[in-house]
C-alpha beads as a LAMMPS data file, in Angstrom:
LAMMPS data file: protein, C-alpha beads

75 atoms
74 bonds

1 atom types
1 bond types

-500.0 500.0 xlo xhi
-500.0 500.0 ylo yhi
-500.0 500.0 zlo zhi

Masses

1 110.0

Atoms # bond

1 1 1 -316.097 240.921 376.319
2 1 1 -318.072 238.552 378.855
3 1 1 -319.339 236.111 376.337
4 1 1 -315.371 235.299 374.798
5 1 1 -313.750 235.135 378.258
6 1 1 -316.994 232.765 379.506
7 1 1 -315.966 230.503 375.936
8 1 1 -312.481 229.734 377.141
9 1 1 -314.208 227.170 379.686
10 1 1 -315.084 225.385 376.386
11 1 1 -311.797 225.895 374.736
12 1 1 -308.614 225.882 376.734
13 1 1 -308.429 222.496 378.254
14 1 1 -306.555 223.859 380.611
15 1 1 -309.258 226.046 382.152
16 1 1 -311.336 223.668 385.017
17 1 1 -313.968 226.334 385.438
18 1 1 -314.692 229.858 384.851
19 1 1 -316.452 233.132 386.419
20 1 1 -317.293 235.985 384.708
21 1 1 -318.944 238.896 386.408
22 1 1 -319.934 242.633 385.193
23 1 1 -319.509 244.827 387.489
24 1 1 -322.443 246.914 389.223
25 1 1 -320.981 249.101 391.672
26 1 1 -320.836 252.977 390.670
27 1 1 -317.102 253.487 392.669
28 1 1 -315.316 255.784 390.526
29 1 1 -312.170 253.255 391.475
30 1 1 -314.764 250.305 390.324
31 1 1 -313.751 248.090 387.329
32 1 1 -315.626 247.191 384.409
33 1 1 -315.411 243.382 383.999
34 1 1 -313.806 240.410 386.875
35 1 1 -312.537 237.022 384.601
36 1 1 -311.786 234.129 387.875
37 1 1 -310.469 230.660 386.339
38 1 1 -309.363 228.140 388.222
39 1 1 -306.865 225.315 387.562
40 1 1 -305.542 222.149 389.120
41 1 1 -302.104 223.223 389.097
42 1 1 -299.544 225.850 388.647
43 1 1 -298.645 224.147 385.469
44 1 1 -302.096 223.999 384.165
45 1 1 -301.730 227.896 384.651
46 1 1 -298.761 228.240 382.794
47 1 1 -300.261 226.372 379.975
48 1 1 -303.231 228.568 379.879
49 1 1 -300.922 231.402 379.879
50 1 1 -299.530 230.052 376.501
51 1 1 -302.909 228.488 375.001
52 1 1 -304.159 229.169 371.648
53 1 1 -307.742 230.501 372.561
54 1 1 -306.694 232.384 375.469
55 1 1 -304.189 234.397 373.371
56 1 1 -307.320 235.132 370.838
57 1 1 -309.228 236.908 373.704
58 1 1 -306.355 238.353 375.297
59 1 1 -305.901 240.162 371.631
60 1 1 -309.559 241.485 372.098
61 1 1 -309.333 242.433 375.653
62 1 1 -306.493 244.356 374.415
63 1 1 -308.467 246.336 371.436
64 1 1 -310.892 247.265 374.522
65 1 1 -309.473 247.737 377.599
66 1 1 -308.468 251.180 379.283
67 1 1 -307.066 249.308 382.498
68 1 1 -305.810 245.824 383.426
69 1 1 -304.980 244.307 387.126
70 1 1 -303.754 239.960 386.950
71 1 1 -303.806 238.601 390.537
72 1 1 -303.024 235.144 390.773
73 1 1 -303.199 232.933 393.781
74 1 1 -303.314 229.452 395.317
75 1 1 -305.657 228.244 397.991

Bonds

1 1 1 2
2 1 2 3
3 1 3 4
4 1 4 5
5 1 5 6
6 1 6 7
7 1 7 8
8 1 8 9
9 1 9 10
10 1 10 11
11 1 11 12
12 1 12 13
13 1 13 14
14 1 14 15
15 1 15 16
16 1 16 17
17 1 17 18
18 1 18 19
19 1 19 20
20 1 20 21
21 1 21 22
22 1 22 23
23 1 23 24
24 1 24 25
25 1 25 26
26 1 26 27
27 1 27 28
28 1 28 29
29 1 29 30
30 1 30 31
31 1 31 32
32 1 32 33
33 1 33 34
34 1 34 35
35 1 35 36
36 1 36 37
37 1 37 38
38 1 38 39
39 1 39 40
40 1 40 41
41 1 41 42
42 1 42 43
43 1 43 44
44 1 44 45
45 1 45 46
46 1 46 47
47 1 47 48
48 1 48 49
49 1 49 50
50 1 50 51
51 1 51 52
52 1 52 53
53 1 53 54
54 1 54 55
55 1 55 56
56 1 56 57
57 1 57 58
58 1 58 59
59 1 59 60
60 1 60 61
61 1 61 62
62 1 62 63
63 1 63 64
64 1 64 65
65 1 65 66
66 1 66 67
67 1 67 68
68 1 68 69
69 1 69 70
70 1 70 71
71 1 71 72
72 1 72 73
73 1 73 74
74 1 74 75
């Protein structure tokens, strides 16, 4: 999953930067992986949601995830 998420940087034009982290915490409430994507505009984020490469990775994630949380914010 990490490789697929990281490779979005090369395959989704609206994605400027990507960071994928694997959890090292043993806390019972910890998640296993985090994906952080940076976009120039909110429109680019919306384009990413419709991107074919993003959709293919989404299909993979849906097959192997137990839970998913999404947080979208602006700086």
